[in-house]
TILO-60198 format. One line per field, with one value per residue: residue in one letter; x, y, z of N, C-alpha, C in turn; residue number from 1. Coordinates in nm, 3 decimals, m for minus. Example, Ala and Ser with C-alpha at 12.3 -4.5 7.8 and 13.67 -1.06 7.14 Angstrom:
! TILO-60198
code = [A_S]
nxx = [1.319_1.285]
nyy = [m0.569_m0.225]
nzz = [0.780_0.708]
caxx = [1.230_1.367]
cayy = [m0.450_m0.106]
cazz = [0.780_0.714]
cxx = [1.320_1.290]
cyy = [m0.330_0.003]
czz = [0.780_0.787]
pos = [1_2]
END
This chain:
! TILO-60198
code = [M_E_H_L_E_G_R_Q_S_V_F_A_A_L_K_A_R_H_R_K_F_Q_V_I_L_I_R_Q_G_T_H_E_E_K_V_R_E_I_L_D_T_A_A_E_M_G_V_P_I_R_H_V_D_A_R_E_L_D_A_L_A_H_G_S_S_H_G_G_V_I_A_I_C_T_A_K_P_R_A_D_A_A_Q_L_L_E_F_L_E_T_V_N_G_P_P_L_L_L_L_L_E_G_V_D_D_A_R_N_L_G_F_T_L_R_S_A_D_A_M_G_V_H_A_V_L_I_K_K_H_L_W_D_F_D_P_I_E_V_G_R_P_S_S_G_A_Y_E_R_L_T_L_A_Q_I_D_T_V_E_P_L_K_Q_L_Q_R_I_G_L_Q_L_L_G_C_I_A_G_A_R_R_T_M_Y_E_T_D_L_R_R_P_T_I_L_A_V_G_G_E_K_R_G_L_S_G_A_V_R_D_I_C_D_A_F_L_T_I_P_T_V_G_P_E_A_S_S_L_S_L_S_H_A_S_G_I_V_I_A_E_A_M_R_Q_R_H_F_A_N_R_V_V_V]
nxx = [22.685_22.785_22.998_23.097_23.213_23.445_23.496_23.281_23.044_23.075_23.089_22.837_22.673_22.745_22.652_22.379_22.302_22.164_22.269_22.453_22.780_23.066_23.344_23.569_23.783_24.085_24.319_24.662_24.878_24.711_24.623_24.513_24.342_24.195_24.014_23.891_23.624_23.505_23.658_23.601_23.320_23.292_23.424_23.248_23.035_23.137_23.259_23.497_23.821_24.047_24.372_24.498_24.693_24.727_24.689_24.519_24.282_24.234_24.186_23.941_23.777_23.556_23.676_23.923_23.842_23.788_23.898_24.055_23.906_23.699_23.406_23.279_22.970_22.619_22.345_22.176_21.880_21.543_21.239_20.915_20.559_20.422_20.625_20.690_20.459_20.473_20.709_20.630_20.471_20.648_20.737_20.785_20.561_20.399_20.423_20.654_20.687_20.864_20.797_20.946_20.925_21.075_21.406_21.689_21.956_22.211_22.363_22.207_21.993_22.127_22.197_21.939_21.847_22.022_21.938_21.678_21.726_21.851_21.645_21.454_21.287_21.109_21.095_21.174_21.007_21.040_21.043_21.069_21.262_21.458_21.623_21.805_22.021_22.373_22.480_22.700_22.740_22.510_22.530_22.767_22.736_22.528_22.618_22.604_22.330_22.191_22.228_22.117_21.846_21.511_21.416_21.166_21.022_20.801_20.573_20.319_20.015_19.876_20.002_20.023_19.758_19.694_19.843_19.711_19.469_19.531_19.561_19.749_19.817_19.835_20.030_20.078_20.351_20.360_20.414_20.243_20.027_19.743_19.773_20.034_20.330_20.358_20.105_20.000_19.924_20.171_20.225_20.076_20.041_20.212_20.266_20.490_20.489_20.706_20.783_20.983_21.229_21.173_20.918_20.752_20.496_20.334_20.029_19.879_19.950_19.881_19.605_19.519_19.601_19.554_19.570_19.732_20.043_20.262_20.594_20.668_20.815_21.033_20.954_20.851_21.009_21.151_21.340_21.248_21.262_21.504_21.455_21.598_21.648_21.386_21.272_21.435_21.368_21.090_21.069_21.221_21.054_20.849_20.984_21.033_20.770_20.699_20.879_20.966_20.779_20.624_20.798_20.930_21.106_21.353]
nyy = [20.939_20.738_20.693_20.395_20.270_20.054_19.703_19.536_19.679_19.715_19.451_19.356_19.516_19.433_19.166_19.210_19.324_19.556_19.792_19.960_19.910_20.107_20.094_19.923_20.018_19.919_19.916_19.926_19.655_19.524_19.219_18.953_18.757_18.883_19.030_18.851_18.760_18.987_19.024_18.786_18.799_19.040_18.973_18.779_18.946_19.115_19.353_19.606_19.605_19.814_19.859_20.084_20.363_20.429_20.694_20.794_20.660_20.763_21.027_21.016_20.911_20.940_20.927_20.756_20.496_20.326_20.084_20.009_19.966_20.095_20.158_20.281_20.369_20.347_20.511_20.371_20.213_20.326_20.180_20.227_20.261_20.077_19.899_19.800_19.656_19.457_19.332_19.225_19.016_18.817_18.737_18.493_18.365_18.563_18.908_19.140_19.467_19.772_20.096_20.405_20.716_20.935_21.022_21.147_21.127_21.000_20.775_20.651_20.572_20.384_20.192_20.114_19.995_19.782_19.627_19.570_19.411_19.190_19.090_18.993_19.165_19.249_19.471_19.821_20.117_20.449_20.806_21.072_21.268_21.132_21.021_21.210_21.183_21.122_20.855_20.695_20.738_20.622_20.361_20.249_20.195_20.017_19.773_19.634_19.593_19.808_19.774_19.521_19.522_19.584_19.905_20.137_20.434_20.642_20.886_20.979_20.879_20.708_20.476_20.319_20.273_20.118_19.889_19.808_19.739_19.503_19.336_19.383_19.472_19.789_19.905_20.135_20.241_20.370_20.572_20.505_20.366_20.148_19.877_19.641_19.539_19.271_19.180_19.192_19.061_18.982_18.810_18.816_18.955_19.255_19.605_19.791_20.093_20.347_20.640_20.944_21.073_21.339_21.425_21.205_20.979_21.088_21.279_21.205_20.940_20.823_20.851_20.650_20.415_20.074_19.982_20.048_20.007_19.959_19.970_19.812_19.955_19.964_20.100_20.429_20.643_20.581_20.647_20.769_20.580_20.576_20.608_20.409_20.216_20.156_20.055_19.828_19.674_19.621_19.490_19.271_19.142_19.078_18.891_18.696_18.609_18.504_18.299_18.166_18.147_17.917_17.726_17.490_17.524_17.327]
nzz = [17.750_18.033_18.324_18.481_18.786_18.946_19.014_19.090_19.026_18.749_18.654_18.735_18.577_18.321_18.331_18.369_18.131_18.054_17.973_17.708_17.612_17.558_17.603_17.822_18.073_18.211_18.470_18.401_18.470_18.644_18.795_18.599_18.699_18.894_18.755_18.596_18.552_18.445_18.212_18.069_18.037_17.900_17.664_17.561_17.499_17.316_17.394_17.391_17.549_17.722_17.839_18.063_18.184_18.534_18.602_18.406_18.464_18.722_18.658_18.534_18.726_19.017_19.263_19.456_19.471_19.262_19.204_18.990_18.761_18.513_18.332_18.025_17.925_17.822_17.993_18.281_18.196_18.248_18.337_18.194_18.270_18.106_18.030_18.281_18.348_18.152_18.235_18.483_18.406_18.363_18.605_18.853_19.083_19.346_19.283_19.434_19.504_19.554_19.645_19.643_19.787_19.856_19.880_20.033_19.989_19.783_19.848_20.044_19.885_19.729_19.928_19.999_19.763_19.756_19.977_19.889_19.664_19.784_19.942_19.773_19.625_19.335_19.164_19.177_19.236_19.156_19.203_18.960_19.028_19.166_18.983_18.932_19.091_19.123_18.934_18.997_19.268_19.363_19.265_19.375_19.667_19.637_19.565_19.319_19.295_19.187_18.916_18.867_18.947_18.834_18.759_18.783_18.660_18.825_18.789_18.840_19.013_18.854_18.726_18.956_19.017_18.796_18.854_19.084_18.972_18.844_19.051_19.258_19.592_19.747_19.992_20.243_20.428_20.735_21.028_21.331_21.229_21.265_21.227_21.242_21.061_21.107_21.133_20.887_20.570_20.368_20.170_19.948_19.610_19.608_19.667_19.841_19.992_20.078_20.248_20.238_20.476_20.545_20.447_20.436_20.312_20.017_19.986_19.764_19.715_19.959_19.948_19.776_19.884_19.977_20.233_20.551_20.721_21.002_21.141_21.429_21.719_22.006_22.315_22.421_22.348_22.128_21.837_21.508_21.200_20.936_20.578_20.436_20.634_20.726_20.491_20.448_20.674_20.647_20.399_20.457_20.638_20.461_20.301_20.496_20.556_20.308_20.256_20.486_20.691_20.744_20.826_21.053_21.350_21.493]
caxx = [22.747_22.816_23.108_23.072_23.339_23.458_23.478_23.150_22.944_23.094_23.051_22.691_22.612_22.766_22.563_22.240_22.280_22.072_22.343_22.541_22.915_23.160_23.475_23.602_23.922_24.144_24.450_24.778_24.939_24.611_24.627_24.395_24.249_24.109_23.910_23.863_23.481_23.480_23.722_23.529_23.186_23.310_23.456_23.123_22.947_23.206_23.292_23.643_23.894_24.171_24.455_24.542_24.772_24.648_24.656_24.403_24.166_24.211_24.132_23.801_23.701_23.510_23.770_24.028_23.784_23.742_23.951_24.127_23.814_23.597_23.339_23.208_22.851_22.495_22.282_22.085_21.745_21.432_21.118_20.791_20.450_20.392_20.735_20.678_20.352_20.527_20.806_20.561_20.419_20.755_20.774_20.731_20.508_20.338_20.522_20.680_20.743_20.896_20.781_21.021_20.870_21.166_21.537_21.767_22.098_22.235_22.412_22.093_21.922_22.206_22.180_21.801_21.841_22.097_21.849_21.567_21.779_21.879_21.522_21.364_21.200_21.118_21.118_21.166_20.941_21.095_21.001_21.160_21.375_21.563_21.717_21.903_22.138_22.490_22.467_22.814_22.715_22.404_22.573_22.874_22.686_22.426_22.689_22.554_22.183_22.145_22.231_22.034_21.704_21.428_21.381_21.060_20.994_20.660_20.556_20.183_19.960_19.804_20.061_19.990_19.620_19.698_19.892_19.602_19.364_19.569_19.562_19.850_19.774_19.925_20.037_20.158_20.425_20.357_20.417_20.114_19.919_19.686_19.817_20.177_20.368_20.342_19.962_19.964_19.959_20.263_20.247_19.999_20.106_20.217_20.353_20.517_20.521_20.781_20.809_21.112_21.241_21.122_20.776_20.673_20.422_20.254_19.885_19.825_19.969_19.800_19.463_19.483_19.651_19.453_19.583_19.856_20.108_20.371_20.700_20.665_20.941_21.031_20.969_20.785_21.106_21.228_21.347_21.192_21.358_21.533_21.391_21.672_21.627_21.246_21.252_21.500_21.295_20.959_21.084_21.270_20.935_20.782_21.060_21.009_20.637_20.690_20.970_21.005_20.675_20.569_20.903_20.932_21.241_21.372]
cayy = [20.821_20.745_20.612_20.301_20.250_19.941_19.571_19.480_19.751_19.689_19.312_19.346_19.580_19.342_19.051_19.253_19.352_19.667_19.904_19.938_19.947_20.158_20.038_19.903_20.056_19.844_19.969_19.846_19.583_19.452_19.074_18.914_18.677_18.973_19.084_18.744_18.757_19.101_18.997_18.680_18.845_19.141_18.902_18.720_19.051_19.196_19.484_19.623_19.629_19.890_19.869_20.223_20.409_20.461_20.837_20.814_20.617_20.858_21.151_20.993_20.861_21.030_20.920_20.654_20.365_20.260_19.948_19.980_19.932_20.193_20.131_20.391_20.301_20.423_20.520_20.266_20.246_20.325_20.123_20.303_20.181_19.966_19.802_19.737_19.556_19.346_19.262_19.150_18.893_18.716_18.708_18.371_18.388_18.695_19.017_19.228_19.591_19.874_20.233_20.502_20.849_21.044_20.987_21.271_21.100_20.897_20.653_20.585_20.504_20.266_20.093_20.064_19.902_19.661_19.547_19.523_19.302_19.075_19.040_18.938_19.263_19.229_19.600_19.938_20.228_20.572_20.930_21.123_21.347_21.046_20.991_21.317_21.145_21.072_20.709_20.631_20.745_20.524_20.227_20.196_20.128_19.916_19.646_19.568_19.588_19.913_19.718_19.400_19.544_19.664_20.034_20.200_20.573_20.666_21.030_21.002_20.759_20.625_20.343_20.244_20.228_20.007_19.772_19.765_19.675_19.365_19.252_19.413_19.559_19.901_19.921_20.248_20.222_20.497_20.564_20.519_20.285_20.055_19.740_19.627_19.455_19.131_19.150_19.220_18.953_19.030_18.703_18.851_19.054_19.372_19.723_19.854_20.235_20.404_20.781_20.998_21.115_21.474_21.446_21.082_20.948_21.198_21.265_21.136_20.796_20.783_20.847_20.529_20.295_19.978_19.971_20.103_19.924_20.026_19.887_19.835_19.983_19.939_20.217_20.550_20.743_20.527_20.742_20.721_20.509_20.634_20.535_20.288_20.117_20.115_19.970_19.700_19.596_19.575_19.391_19.148_19.074_19.018_18.771_18.595_18.553_18.432_18.186_18.098_18.151_17.786_17.632_17.455_17.524_17.214]
cazz = [17.809_18.176_18.376_18.591_18.855_19.037_18.953_19.117_18.949_18.606_18.626_18.749_18.460_18.208_18.347_18.355_17.988_18.036_17.915_17.593_17.654_17.458_17.633_17.963_18.099_18.323_18.506_18.362_18.580_18.723_18.774_18.521_18.778_18.970_18.666_18.501_18.517_18.356_18.082_17.999_17.998_17.796_17.540_17.512_17.450_17.216_17.449_17.389_17.675_17.709_17.958_18.063_18.298_18.653_18.603_18.320_18.541_18.831_18.601_18.500_18.841_19.121_19.374_19.441_19.502_19.140_19.201_18.867_18.651_18.478_18.205_17.961_17.874_17.827_18.125_18.324_18.147_18.342_18.279_18.210_18.324_18.015_18.042_18.412_18.339_18.073_18.318_18.587_18.347_18.363_18.744_18.911_19.216_19.367_19.275_19.548_19.453_19.655_19.597_19.725_19.759_19.884_19.932_20.036_19.973_19.682_19.912_20.107_19.778_19.696_20.034_19.991_19.650_19.795_20.062_19.806_19.582_19.870_20.002_19.673_19.559_19.190_19.098_19.264_19.170_19.213_19.142_18.858_19.080_19.217_18.874_18.925_19.171_19.051_18.929_19.064_19.412_19.392_19.230_19.459_19.788_19.606_19.546_19.198_19.291_19.095_18.781_18.855_18.972_18.743_18.818_18.704_18.697_18.852_18.805_18.888_19.077_18.758_18.717_19.077_19.000_18.700_18.926_19.172_18.890_18.809_19.170_19.360_19.702_19.775_20.138_20.286_20.554_20.805_21.174_21.396_21.170_21.364_21.200_21.223_20.946_21.146_21.122_20.749_20.478_20.265_20.074_19.829_19.523_19.697_19.652_19.970_19.970_20.190_20.224_20.280_20.616_20.568_20.416_20.440_20.190_19.964_20.000_19.647_19.734_20.075_19.910_19.702_19.951_20.020_20.378_20.605_20.822_21.071_21.198_21.573_21.786_22.151_22.400_22.370_22.302_22.014_21.726_21.382_21.115_20.805_20.468_20.402_20.739_20.724_20.373_20.472_20.774_20.602_20.293_20.521_20.689_20.345_20.265_20.599_20.537_20.182_20.243_20.609_20.794_20.773_20.863_21.195_21.407_21.586]
cxx = [22.780_22.942_23.055_23.206_23.335_23.425_23.335_23.041_22.954_23.051_22.899_22.621_22.629_22.667_22.417_22.203_22.172_22.137_22.416_22.678_22.999_23.297_23.486_23.751_23.971_24.286_24.561_24.840_24.842_24.620_24.498_24.295_24.153_23.994_23.868_23.716_23.445_23.536_23.643_23.391_23.194_23.342_23.332_23.034_23.011_23.240_23.444_23.700_24.020_24.243_24.522_24.622_24.679_24.606_24.535_24.274_24.132_24.149_23.984_23.715_23.659_23.610_23.872_23.975_23.733_23.798_24.019_24.039_23.712_23.538_23.275_23.090_22.730_22.439_22.196_21.944_21.642_21.308_21.002_20.680_20.420_20.499_20.731_20.572_20.399_20.625_20.736_20.500_20.522_20.794_20.707_20.683_20.451_20.442_20.533_20.752_20.765_20.884_20.851_20.975_20.965_21.295_21.623_21.914_22.118_22.281_22.299_22.008_21.996_22.191_22.040_21.787_21.913_22.011_21.735_21.609_21.797_21.751_21.417_21.264_21.220_21.146_21.103_21.109_20.989_21.047_21.111_21.282_21.488_21.662_21.822_22.027_22.251_22.485_22.584_22.793_22.602_22.458_22.675_22.821_22.582_22.487_22.632_22.403_22.126_22.138_22.131_21.884_21.637_21.385_21.280_21.036_20.844_20.642_20.417_20.134_19.890_19.868_20.032_19.847_19.611_19.743_19.786_19.495_19.401_19.597_19.667_19.789_19.880_19.919_20.130_20.222_20.434_20.364_20.275_20.000_19.871_19.742_19.967_20.205_20.351_20.196_19.910_20.010_20.042_20.296_20.172_20.082_20.098_20.310_20.368_20.564_20.585_20.815_20.944_21.109_21.174_20.970_20.691_20.605_20.340_20.105_19.824_19.837_19.885_19.653_19.424_19.536_19.534_19.454_19.716_19.912_20.220_20.472_20.701_20.805_20.924_21.048_20.908_20.881_21.191_21.224_21.287_21.303_21.382_21.466_21.465_21.652_21.483_21.218_21.311_21.423_21.166_20.971_21.145_21.152_20.856_20.852_21.035_20.874_20.631_20.772_20.993_20.894_20.627_20.673_20.903_21.077_21.251_21.509]
cyy = [20.847_20.665_20.520_20.270_20.128_19.808_19.520_19.547_19.719_19.547_19.295_19.406_19.494_19.226_19.090_19.281_19.458_19.786_19.862_19.994_19.995_20.096_20.017_19.930_19.984_19.895_19.873_19.781_19.508_19.302_19.029_18.834_18.764_19.027_18.978_18.744_18.871_19.074_18.894_18.727_18.951_19.076_18.839_18.824_19.138_19.336_19.500_19.654_19.710_19.891_20.006_20.253_20.449_20.608_20.867_20.772_20.718_20.987_21.137_20.966_20.971_21.038_20.812_20.513_20.291_20.119_19.909_19.945_20.044_20.154_20.260_20.329_20.393_20.422_20.398_20.301_20.241_20.271_20.221_20.210_20.059_19.857_19.730_19.628_19.434_19.263_19.175_19.021_18.781_18.672_18.579_18.400_18.529_18.806_19.093_19.350_19.688_20.011_20.327_20.642_20.963_20.995_21.112_21.251_20.984_20.766_20.577_20.512_20.376_20.156_20.032_19.964_19.771_19.570_19.489_19.403_19.175_19.011_18.997_19.035_19.250_19.359_19.711_20.053_20.357_20.692_20.986_21.192_21.259_21.006_21.100_21.286_21.098_20.919_20.636_20.629_20.652_20.382_20.167_20.129_20.020_19.779_19.565_19.565_19.693_19.862_19.604_19.428_19.618_19.789_20.102_20.341_20.593_20.815_21.068_20.874_20.668_20.487_20.257_20.191_20.112_19.878_19.719_19.691_19.532_19.280_19.279_19.503_19.665_19.929_20.036_20.222_20.357_20.474_20.579_20.444_20.183_19.914_19.736_19.540_19.307_19.086_19.169_19.105_19.009_18.922_18.729_18.941_19.192_19.481_19.783_19.996_20.293_20.548_20.823_21.046_21.250_21.483_21.321_21.054_21.069_21.172_21.188_20.985_20.746_20.763_20.717_20.401_20.205_19.961_20.032_20.006_20.004_19.923_19.911_19.860_19.969_20.071_20.342_20.654_20.693_20.627_20.682_20.660_20.585_20.550_20.404_20.179_20.065_20.022_19.832_19.613_19.539_19.474_19.261_19.070_19.010_18.890_18.660_18.528_18.464_18.303_18.106_18.085_18.013_17.684_17.611_17.452_17.412_17.225]
czz = [17.956_18.206_18.483_18.654_18.945_18.972_18.971_19.034_18.800_18.571_18.635_18.628_18.335_18.213_18.324_18.210_17.964_17.968_17.788_17.629_17.537_17.477_17.784_17.979_18.224_18.346_18.463_18.485_18.668_18.692_18.706_18.603_18.859_18.885_18.563_18.457_18.422_18.217_18.003_17.951_17.890_17.662_17.478_17.445_17.343_17.263_17.451_17.527_17.642_17.842_17.957_18.190_18.413_18.655_18.516_18.392_18.651_18.779_18.568_18.623_18.936_19.238_19.349_19.463_19.379_19.124_19.071_18.749_18.634_18.343_18.155_17.887_17.878_17.968_18.153_18.275_18.257_18.271_18.296_18.256_18.237_18.026_18.175_18.409_18.259_18.157_18.423_18.534_18.348_18.503_18.791_19.053_19.229_19.365_19.407_19.494_19.569_19.590_19.694_19.687_19.791_19.945_19.923_20.002_19.876_19.745_19.982_20.003_19.739_19.799_20.030_19.877_19.683_19.881_19.979_19.721_19.664_19.924_19.900_19.612_19.407_19.114_19.201_19.181_19.236_19.134_19.051_18.917_19.133_19.108_18.858_19.008_19.080_19.051_18.996_19.215_19.454_19.373_19.324_19.586_19.759_19.581_19.429_19.186_19.196_18.951_18.765_18.863_18.856_18.817_18.727_18.754_18.709_18.879_18.856_18.954_18.978_18.739_18.839_19.069_18.901_18.769_19.022_19.092_18.850_18.933_19.274_19.467_19.726_19.924_20.172_20.420_20.625_20.957_21.227_21.333_21.272_21.349_21.179_21.101_20.978_21.133_20.979_20.660_20.364_20.163_19.944_19.736_19.587_19.645_19.791_19.944_20.094_20.156_20.274_20.423_20.642_20.553_20.427_20.308_20.145_19.984_19.884_19.661_19.851_20.035_19.840_19.767_19.992_20.172_20.419_20.708_20.886_21.119_21.348_21.628_21.937_22.225_22.339_22.313_22.186_21.899_21.600_21.297_20.985_20.697_20.438_20.506_20.738_20.607_20.396_20.569_20.718_20.488_20.347_20.581_20.575_20.302_20.367_20.579_20.413_20.181_20.371_20.714_20.835_20.811_21.015_21.242_21.508_21.652]
pos = [1_2_3_4_5_6_7_8_9_10_11_12_13_14_15_16_17_18_19_20_21_22_23_24_25_26_27_28_29_30_31_32_33_34_35_36_37_38_39_40_41_42_43_44_45_46_47_48_49_50_51_52_53_54_55_56_57_58_59_60_61_62_63_64_65_66_67_68_69_70_71_72_73_74_75_76_77_78_79_80_81_82_83_84_85_86_87_88_89_90_91_92_93_94_95_96_97_98_99_100_101_102_103_104_105_106_107_108_109_110_111_112_113_114_115_116_117_118_119_120_121_122_123_124_125_126_127_128_129_130_131_132_133_134_135_136_137_138_139_140_141_142_143_144_145_146_147_148_149_150_151_152_153_154_155_156_157_158_159_160_161_162_163_164_165_166_167_168_169_170_171_172_173_174_175_176_177_178_179_180_181_182_183_184_185_186_187_188_189_190_191_192_193_194_195_196_197_198_199_200_201_202_203_204_205_206_207_208_209_210_211_212_213_214_215_216_217_218_219_220_221_222_223_224_225_226_227_228_229_230_231_232_233_234_235_236_237_238_239_240_241_242_243_244_245_246_247_248_249_250]
END
């Protein structure tokens, strides 16, 4: 079992219904209106609520930012390749997937998931080692996105090849590519592959990419972008193309 901390994370997990909850602990004296959504959703799902002393919560929590709410529940499930393909059949419109090949910090992963959720990414594909991050450290900065998003574990390139066979283009985001993201059609079913700050995209992924794109920067001395920033920028461009490119500004 895992601990989930904070009102936002716990409520998002309840709404997502991906986890099984043992109990939700709420600090004694907490105003019910502050946790009304949690109480109502937990009641609908039959999840028990316990009001406990603040010291008990503090003993379970990573720090003091739990906001008076901790849930004890199963781990966030990870989709395999078959489950990912089944999920994509339910997606309306062209799928947009984000493949992350290397993240050095749990909080950066959380921020990346938060951007992906906000920009309409349908699923995030991550390597096995990223599941070793503390889920609380990922979930807190994700602002509920860790719970809402479909997360699929990708250990080899074979699932990517399967996605290509059903029509998704695999685009590698790398520095120095000839084509910018503005010159790339991101309205099609797409997997955007972003590498980590240290190693970038792996050779195995590069070898099967359909094309490469880059994020243009200003000036020859511009610094490189972190994974979380690069991901946010390129998926924002995908959202712009998909939803706003044909709108006329008056």
